[in-house]
C-alpha positions, 0 to 999 in steps of 0.5 A, spaced: 708 301 519 708 300 526 704 294 529 704 290 536 708 283 536 701 280 536 699 283 530 705 281 526 704 274 529 697 274 525 700 277 519 706 273 518 708 265 518 712 263 524 718 262 520 718 269 517 716 272 524 722 269 527 727 272 522 723 279 521 721 280 527 725 276 532 732 277 529 733 270 527 737 267 521 735 262 516 740 257 515 745 258 509 743 255 502 736 254 504 733 261 503 728 261 496 732 268 494 739 266 495 740 263 488 735 268 484 737 270 478 731 274 475 731 282 474 727 285 479 726 288 486 726 286 493 721 288 498 720 288 505 716 282 507 713 286 512 711 292 509 713 292 502 718 297 502 723 297 496 730 295 499 734 292 494 735 291 486 737 285 483 742 290 479 746 290 486 745 282 487 751 278 487 754 271 489 758 272 495 758 264 497 755 266 503 749 262 502 744 268 503 742 273 498 747 278 498 747 285 495 752 291 495 748 297 496 740 298 498 735 301 493 737 308 496 740 311 502 734 311 506 731 304 505 735 301 511 737 303 517 743 299 521 745 298 528 751 295 532 749 287 534 753 284 539 749 277 539 752 271 539 759 273 541 760 277 535 760 285 533 756 286 527 752 291 523 745 289 523 740 291 517 733 293 518 727 296 514 727 303 515 719 303 514 717 297 519 724 296 523 724 288 520 730 285 521 733 283 514 740 281 516 747 284 516 752 288 512 760 287 512 765 290 509 768 285 504 763 286 498 765 288 491 766 295 488 763 300 488 761 300 495 766 294 498 759 292 502 756 285 503 749 286 505 747 279 507 740 278 507 735 273 509 730 271 504 725 270 509 725 278 510 724 279 503 719 279 497 721 279 490 717 283 485 720 280 478 721 286 473 716 287 467 718 284 461 717 289 455 
């Protein structure tokens, strides 16, 4: 899903636009999903693509929702981010290029990765109860 900056501004509230489209970051411990415990699927707030499962979510202590792997290897893309005087790996939605957060090599097994994701970049879809 490719939209112009003006089209994204019309679709998203200002805070979500700043994070998802302008590569911003929400303050730690303020996002609506960092303490979410229900089972379900985390989707891209911009295009609704499936990104992360609650099965791979864990408490990292970072203040942001953290996952040890995406739903599948094709749901996110990564690129080097050298902003703020650091070298990090940015994580984006493969479908619409929304900024999601960053990935670090200090997570739990089985991957050893920590996908540190902004709540503002996500939409949570709770699992259906049977």
